[in-house]
C-alpha positions as CSV (number, residue, x, y, z in Angstrom):
1,M,133.9,123.8,-66.8
2,P,135.1,125.1,-63.3
3,T,135.4,128.8,-62.8
4,L,138.1,128.3,-60.2
5,T,141.4,126.6,-61.1
6,H,142.2,123.2,-59.8
7,A,145.0,124.8,-57.8
8,Q,142.5,127.2,-56.1
9,I,140.2,124.4,-55.3
10,D,143.0,122.3,-53.8
11,A,144.2,125.3,-51.8
12,F,140.8,125.9,-50.3
13,D,140.6,122.2,-49.3
14,R,144.1,122.4,-47.7
15,D,144.0,125.9,-46.1
16,G,140.3,126.6,-45.7
17,A,140.5,130.0,-47.3
18,I,141.5,131.5,-50.7
19,T,141.5,135.0,-52.2
20,V,140.2,135.5,-55.7
21,E,140.0,138.4,-58.1
22,N,137.0,139.7,-60.0
23,A,134.3,138.1,-57.8
24,V,131.8,140.8,-59.0
25,T,131.6,142.8,-62.1
26,P,132.9,146.4,-62.2
27,E,129.3,147.7,-62.5
28,Q,128.2,145.7,-59.4
29,L,131.2,147.0,-57.4
30,A,130.5,150.6,-58.4
31,T,126.9,150.3,-57.4
32,M,127.6,148.7,-54.0
33,R,130.2,151.3,-53.2
34,A,127.8,154.2,-54.1
35,V,125.1,152.7,-51.9
36,F,127.4,152.3,-49.0
37,A,128.8,155.8,-49.3
38,R,125.2,157.1,-49.0
39,W,124.7,155.0,-45.9
40,V,127.9,156.4,-44.3
41,E,126.7,160.0,-44.9
42,E,123.3,159.1,-43.4
43,S,125.1,157.7,-40.3
44,R,126.5,161.1,-39.5
45,G,123.1,162.1,-38.3
46,H,122.9,159.3,-35.7
47,H,124.6,159.1,-32.3
48,G,124.3,155.3,-31.9
49,P,122.9,152.2,-33.6
50,Y,119.7,152.8,-35.6
51,G,117.3,151.3,-38.0
52,E,115.5,148.0,-37.4
53,M,116.0,144.4,-38.6
54,M,113.1,142.0,-38.7
55,D,113.7,140.9,-35.0
56,G,113.7,144.5,-33.8
57,R,117.4,144.9,-33.2
58,P,119.2,147.8,-34.9
59,R,120.2,147.2,-38.6
60,F,122.9,149.9,-38.6
61,D,125.6,149.4,-36.0
62,V,128.3,152.0,-35.1
63,D,131.6,151.8,-33.2
64,P,131.7,153.6,-29.8
65,D,133.9,156.4,-31.4
66,H,131.2,157.2,-34.0
67,G,130.3,160.8,-34.6
68,A,129.2,163.3,-37.2
69,D,132.8,164.3,-37.9
70,H,134.2,160.8,-37.6
71,P,131.7,158.2,-38.9
72,S,132.4,154.7,-37.7
73,L,129.6,152.7,-39.3
74,R,130.8,149.2,-38.7
75,R,127.9,146.8,-39.7
76,I,124.7,146.8,-41.7
77,G,122.6,143.7,-41.2
78,S,120.9,142.0,-44.1
79,P,121.6,144.6,-46.8
80,T,119.8,142.4,-49.4
81,E,116.5,143.7,-47.8
82,L,117.5,147.3,-48.5
83,E,119.0,147.4,-52.0
84,D,118.6,145.0,-54.9
85,I,122.3,145.2,-55.9
86,F,123.3,142.9,-53.0
87,L,120.7,140.3,-53.9
88,E,121.9,140.5,-57.5
89,V,125.5,139.8,-56.4
90,L,124.3,136.7,-54.6
91,T,122.4,135.3,-57.6
92,D,124.1,136.5,-60.7
93,S,127.8,137.2,-60.3
94,P,131.2,135.4,-60.8
95,M,131.2,134.9,-57.1
96,I,128.3,132.5,-57.0
97,R,129.7,130.4,-59.8
98,M,133.0,130.2,-58.0
99,L,131.2,129.0,-54.9
100,Q,129.5,126.2,-56.9
101,D,133.0,124.9,-57.6
102,L,133.6,124.6,-53.9
103,L,130.2,123.6,-52.5
104,G,128.4,122.0,-55.4
105,P,125.6,123.2,-57.7
106,D,122.8,123.8,-55.1
107,L,123.4,126.8,-52.8
108,R,121.4,128.3,-50.0
109,L,121.7,131.7,-48.3
110,H,122.1,131.8,-44.5
111,H,122.7,135.5,-44.0
112,S,124.4,138.7,-45.3
113,K,125.9,141.8,-43.8
114,I,128.3,144.6,-44.5
115,N,131.3,144.9,-42.1
116,S,133.3,148.1,-42.5
117,K,136.4,149.6,-40.9
118,L,136.4,153.2,-41.9
119,P,139.6,155.2,-41.7
120,M,141.2,155.4,-38.3
121,T,138.5,153.3,-36.5
122,A,139.0,150.9,-33.6
123,T,136.8,148.1,-34.9
124,K,138.6,144.7,-34.5
125,V,137.5,141.1,-34.5
126,D,138.8,138.6,-32.0
127,W,139.7,135.0,-33.0
128,H,136.6,132.9,-33.7
129,Q,134.9,130.4,-36.0
130,D,131.8,131.3,-37.9
131,F,130.4,127.7,-37.5
132,S,130.2,128.3,-33.8
133,F,127.7,131.0,-34.5
134,D,125.8,129.2,-37.3
135,P,125.9,125.5,-36.7
136,H,124.3,123.4,-39.4
137,S,123.6,119.7,-40.0
138,N,126.9,119.6,-42.0
139,D,129.8,122.0,-42.4
140,D,129.6,122.7,-46.1
141,L,129.3,126.4,-45.5
142,I,131.5,129.2,-46.8
143,T,131.7,132.8,-45.7
144,C,132.3,135.0,-48.7
145,L,133.9,138.4,-48.1
146,I,133.7,140.6,-51.1
147,F,136.3,143.4,-51.1
148,M,134.4,146.7,-51.6
149,D,137.7,148.5,-51.1
150,D,141.3,147.6,-51.6
151,V,142.3,145.5,-48.6
152,T,145.9,146.1,-47.5
153,M,148.1,145.1,-44.6
154,E,147.4,148.5,-43.1
155,N,143.6,148.7,-43.0
156,G,142.8,145.7,-40.9
157,P,142.7,142.7,-43.3
158,L,141.1,139.4,-42.5
159,R,143.6,136.9,-41.0
160,T,143.0,133.1,-41.1
161,V,144.8,130.1,-39.6
162,P,145.5,127.7,-42.4
163,G,144.1,124.2,-42.0
164,S,142.1,125.1,-38.8
165,H,138.9,124.1,-40.6
166,K,140.0,120.5,-40.2
167,G,140.7,121.0,-36.4
168,P,138.5,121.3,-33.4
169,L,135.5,123.4,-32.8
170,Y,136.7,125.7,-30.1
171,S,134.7,127.0,-27.2
172,H,133.3,130.5,-27.6
173,W,132.1,130.7,-24.0
174,K,133.8,132.2,-21.0
175,D,132.7,132.3,-17.4
176,G,129.2,131.0,-18.3
177,A,128.7,133.6,-21.1
178,F,128.8,133.3,-24.9
179,T,131.5,135.8,-25.9
180,G,131.9,134.8,-29.5
181,A,135.6,134.6,-29.2
182,I,138.2,131.9,-28.6
183,D,140.2,132.5,-25.4
184,G,143.3,131.0,-23.7
185,D,146.3,129.1,-24.9
186,P,145.3,128.6,-28.6
187,V,145.4,132.3,-29.3
188,A,149.2,132.5,-29.2
189,V,149.3,129.7,-31.9
190,F,146.8,131.6,-34.0
191,E,148.8,134.8,-33.9
192,R,151.9,132.9,-34.9
193,E,150.4,130.9,-37.8
194,A,147.8,133.3,-39.2
195,V,148.0,134.6,-42.8
196,A,146.5,137.9,-44.1
197,H,144.1,138.1,-47.0
198,T,144.7,141.2,-49.1
199,G,143.5,142.2,-52.5
200,V,142.0,144.8,-54.8
201,A,138.4,145.9,-54.7
202,G,136.1,143.5,-56.5
203,G,138.0,140.5,-55.3
204,A,136.9,138.2,-52.5
205,C,138.0,135.8,-49.8
206,F,136.2,132.5,-49.6
207,M,136.5,131.1,-46.1
208,H,135.3,127.7,-44.7
209,S,133.0,128.4,-41.8
210,R,135.2,126.4,-39.4
211,V,138.4,128.3,-40.2
212,V,139.7,130.3,-37.2
213,H,140.0,134.0,-38.1
214,G,140.1,137.5,-36.9
215,S,141.3,141.0,-37.8
216,T,142.8,144.1,-36.3
217,E,141.9,147.8,-36.2
218,N,142.2,150.1,-39.3
219,R,144.8,152.6,-38.4
220,S,145.2,153.9,-42.0
221,A,143.5,156.6,-44.0
222,A,141.9,154.0,-46.3
223,P,138.6,152.3,-45.7
224,R,138.2,148.5,-45.6
225,T,134.6,147.5,-46.3
226,L,133.3,144.0,-47.0
227,F,130.0,142.6,-48.2
228,I,129.9,139.4,-46.3
229,T,127.5,136.5,-46.9
230,E,127.4,133.0,-45.5
231,I,126.3,130.4,-48.1
232,A,125.6,126.7,-47.5
233,A,125.2,123.7,-49.6
234,A,121.4,123.3,-50.0
235,D,121.4,120.1,-47.9
236,A,123.0,121.8,-44.9
237,R,120.2,122.9,-42.5
238,P,120.6,125.4,-39.7
239,L,120.5,124.2,-36.1
240,A,120.3,127.5,-34.2
241,G,118.7,130.9,-34.5
242,N,120.0,133.3,-37.1
243,A,121.8,136.3,-35.5
244,I,121.2,138.3,-38.7
245,P,117.7,137.4,-39.7
246,S,116.3,138.2,-43.1
247,R,113.3,137.4,-45.2
248,H,115.8,136.0,-47.7
249,E,117.2,133.4,-45.2
250,G,117.0,129.9,-46.8
251,M,116.7,131.3,-50.3
252,I,118.1,129.0,-53.0
253,L,120.8,131.2,-54.8
254,A,121.9,128.7,-57.4
255,G,120.8,125.2,-58.5
256,T,117.6,123.7,-57.1
257,E,115.9,123.0,-53.8
258,T,116.9,119.4,-53.0
259,H,114.4,118.9,-50.2
260,K,117.1,116.9,-48.4
261,V,119.2,117.2,-45.3
262,R,122.7,115.8,-44.9
263,S,124.1,115.3,-41.4
264,V,127.6,114.7,-40.1
265,A,128.7,114.0,-36.5
266,Y,130.2,116.7,-34.4
267,E,129.8,118.2,-30.9
268,M,129.9,121.8,-29.9
269,E,128.4,124.4,-27.5
270,M,125.4,126.2,-28.8
271,P,125.7,129.9,-29.6
272,V,123.5,132.7,-28.2
273,V,121.7,135.2,-30.5
274,P,122.3,138.7,-29.0
275,K,119.1,140.2,-27.5
276,A,120.4,143.6,-28.3
277,G,123.4,144.9,-30.2
278,T,125.6,142.6,-32.4
279,F,128.5,140.2,-32.5
280,F,130.8,143.1,-31.7
281,D,129.1,143.7,-28.4
282,Q,129.3,140.0,-27.5
283,Q,133.1,140.0,-28.2
284,A,133.5,143.1,-26.2
285,T,132.7,141.0,-23.1
286,S,135.4,138.5,-23.8
């Protein structure tokens, strides 16, 4: 029996993104929030990005305005490697059963991260498509954004362009550099057509990896923190390097390993994995 309703499944197919409630249990949410609060406190003792992912780049990324009295911890790469709760959510939560309704029974992990906009921080995300960072043999990939805080219109909610997952794969290059952002004439259309995804903590937004999306700064006194993971059908195989590598990459989260690859036809420019810094630094050059 599906976990999602037929109306939700139809809306995802039509719009490329839906918001759901109760994607994690109350106990899972409380543990994730407590862990993140500890990381925010630890960040006060650092003046810039710190820690180390498996490729040597910093695991904890901060906004330029970060300081001891104004922490702006904006990203944590591969938190599943640090705390068991994040891996638990990916293997045993309502979220994973909902994703099976959308992608099928066999699911594979691509990457995970935490993106946060702490109160009164300048972090924003320009318009882009996740598939342009993470091309696979087919596009049965969903970015799942779990709301660790209430997401409101004031604290920088995700905005998506409905139906854009059925449109073109836009260029994320400018002047010979991979900027990770869509530029030019389409942006005015995105601004006009975009819808915001708000909801209470513990809910989630499921977003097709080809959907055009972005978000604005948090100019409120309330934080907006998301546990984000990109999950693929097991027969979707990556075609580029992983910008957020992890020892859990490729792990089967539900179902079984099919030992198959399914391919569809498309054409796009290849992404560039940052040599230092993160996606935010790439977009800062756009």
